[in-house]
Phi, psi and omega in degrees: 000156183268158180265334183213142177218109183057238181264005183250132179237152172297134181096347180290140177260122182245145176259123179234160177263133176275182183300337184257019178061032174257144177284136177232139176268125181242141177254134176285119180251354178186151178227144184205143175253131179227120178049050177066012174248144179261139181227151174238140169257129181229158177218159174302135187306317181297318181292317183300330184269339187253340187252165170279163182302322183293338184260359184264136171284124183249136178242144182247139178223150171276144178261120179254137177056028177077352185207354179260137178267131179235145180295145173287130193283321188236159175297323181297315181294319177298315180297320179297314180292315180299315180296318180296318178295318178299313179299316179298313182298317178297322179294322180290326180290332182283338182286000000 
């Protein structure tokens, strides 16, 4: 996995709006390029710092223009991204 992509870095804390228009702090826990598209794995900042990776809810976003997080459009794209991040994580654990 990569450490930096455009303006987004692993470990960076981003503020996003949830469905109820409340600000939530999310921490970037991984970055990956798949088929020339950039993706970020994020978790709630409080969870990412207190839990092990297996216990954290992870959310995936496509990175637009090097710094904007966009929702993944289709289930097929989500499945591809999820599988790629899982594979990358398992590869890092084996090292």
